[in-house]
N, C-alpha and C positions, 0 to 999 in steps of 0.2 A: 221706274219700276212699276209694273202693273199692280193694281189694287189687290188682286187675288194673291199675288206672290207676297206682297207685304203682309196680308192677313195670314198666309200660311207660315210665315217666319216670325209672326208676332207673339208676344207673351199673352196677348188677349186670347188668341186661339188656344194656347196651352192651358190658360186658366179655365176657359169655357169647357174644354174637353175633359179636364181633370176634376174640377171642383164645383161646377154649377149644376143645379138640379136639372134633369132632362125635360122638365116642363117649361123651361125658359129657352128662348131662341133669339138669335141675331138674324135680321132680315137682310138678304143679299140679292143682287141681280143675277142674271144668267151667266155672268163671267166667273162666278164663284162655284166651288164644288159643293154638292149636297153633303152635309155632315149632320150628325145627330143634333148639334146645337146651332146649325146654320141652315135656315130655311130659304130655298131658292125656287124660282118658278119651274114648271115643267117645260122641257124643250118642245117648242112648237114645230113638229115635223109635218103638220097638216092633218094629223090624225088624232088630235086631242079630243077627249070626251067633253061633254057639257060641264061636268064637275071640274075637270082639269082647267078648262077655260075660265070658269068662275073663280077657282083658286088663284090662278095667275092674275086675274083682274083685281081681286081683293088684296092680294099681296102687293100689287103695283100701287093701288090706292094708299095702302098703309105706308109704303116706302115714300111716296110723294109727300104725305103728311109729315113724316119724319124729316125729310129733306127741307121742306118749308120751315119747320121749326128751327133746324140748324141755320138756315139762311137768315131767319129773323134774329137769332142769337148773335150771329156773326155781325149783322148790321147794328145791333144794339151795343156791341162792345168794340166797334170799329175804332181803330186808332186814327186820330186826325194828324195828318202831316202838313205842316205849314212851311212855306218857302221863306227864305231870308229876305 
């Protein structure tokens, strides 16, 4: 199942849209829909303004930092499987 569909059907989405202050956002990539609580990059159709390109860049850098943090945590708590 695609990540965007999982998000659309999740209780996380329901919680964000119903009870979270609109000053807080989840960062998503271009596969996700733009919503009040979900920040996604502008679609690059070749006609983005300088501000839109900068927004996309900053959003991408932020997402990369978060992905690295999750990768670090996954490595920190990795389960060791030993053969018999």
